[in-house]
C-alpha positions in Angstrom: 0.2 -0.3 0.4 1.2 3.4 -0.9 2.4 6.1 1.4 -0.4 8.7 0.3 -3.1 5.8 0.7 -2.0 4.8 4.5 -2.2 8.6 4.8 -5.3 9.0 3.4 -6.8 6.4 5.5 -5.7 7.5 9.0 -7.4 10.8 8.0 -10.8 9.5 6.7 -11.0 7.2 10.2 -9.8 10.2 12.7 -12.2 12.6 10.5 -14.9 9.4 10.7 -13.4 9.1 14.6 -14.5 12.7 15.4 -17.8 13.3 14.0 -19.4 10.5 15.5 -18.0 11.8 18.7 -19.4 15.3 18.2 -22.9 13.7 17.2 -23.2 11.4 20.3 -21.8 14.2 22.7 -24.7 16.4 21.6 -27.1 13.9 22.6 -26.0 13.1 26.2 -28.3 14.9 28.6 -26.7 18.0 30.7 -26.9 18.0 34.6 -28.4 14.4 34.9 -27.8 12.7 37.7 -26.9 15.0 40.8 -28.1 12.5 43.1 -30.5 11.2 46.0 -30.6 14.6 48.6 -29.4 16.8 45.9 -31.6 20.0 45.9 -33.8 21.0 42.6 -35.4 23.7 41.4 -38.5 23.6 43.2 -37.4 23.3 46.6 -35.2 26.1 45.8 -38.1 28.5 43.9 -40.6 27.1 46.9 -37.9 28.9 49.8 -37.6 32.2 47.4 -41.2 32.6 48.3 -41.8 32.1 51.5 -39.2 34.0 51.6 -40.4 37.3 50.1 -43.6 36.5 51.9 -42.0 37.0 55.2 -42.5 40.7 56.9 -38.6 41.1 58.4 -36.8 39.4 55.3 -33.1 41.3 55.7 -31.5 39.7 52.7 -29.8 36.9 51.2 -27.7 36.4 54.4 -31.2 35.3 55.6 -31.3 32.8 54.1 -29.2 31.0 55.3 -29.8 28.6 58.6 -29.4 29.3 62.2 -26.4 28.2 64.1 -28.2 25.5 66.6 -25.3 26.8 69.1 -22.8 29.2 69.4 -19.5 28.9 68.2 -16.5 28.3 71.2 -15.3 31.3 72.7 -11.7 31.1 74.0 -11.3 31.7 78.1 -10.5 35.1 79.1 -7.6 33.8 81.6 -5.1 30.6 79.4 -5.3 27.5 82.1 -3.0 27.1 85.0 0.1 25.4 84.1 0.8 22.4 85.4 2.9 22.2 88.9 6.5 22.0 87.9 7.7 18.7 89.4 4.5 17.4 87.7 6.4 18.3 84.3 10.1 17.5 85.4 8.7 13.8 85.8 6.9 13.5 82.6 10.0 14.6 80.6 12.2 12.3 82.4 9.5 9.4 81.8 9.4 10.6 78.2 13.9 10.7 78.0 13.2 7.0 79.5 11.1 5.8 75.8 
């Protein structure tokens, strides 16, 4: 087989493959299969409409669910350090390991 015919056959198969992939890709559904528990459009619409009906709605941050409890606060004073004797015993025990 001549090199020209081989190159032409490769080009033809490449173009055929690209055409088939382009046609097949256009037929695939978009955004399908979000999975169980995913929020759908109708739930979002209901949520926004219920917020619009509320009289005390203050904006987009009001849409977030309130946190169940406030975040923990750091203590004003640091906890007391263990006695120096205990620290020395722990250090000696660690050195023996």
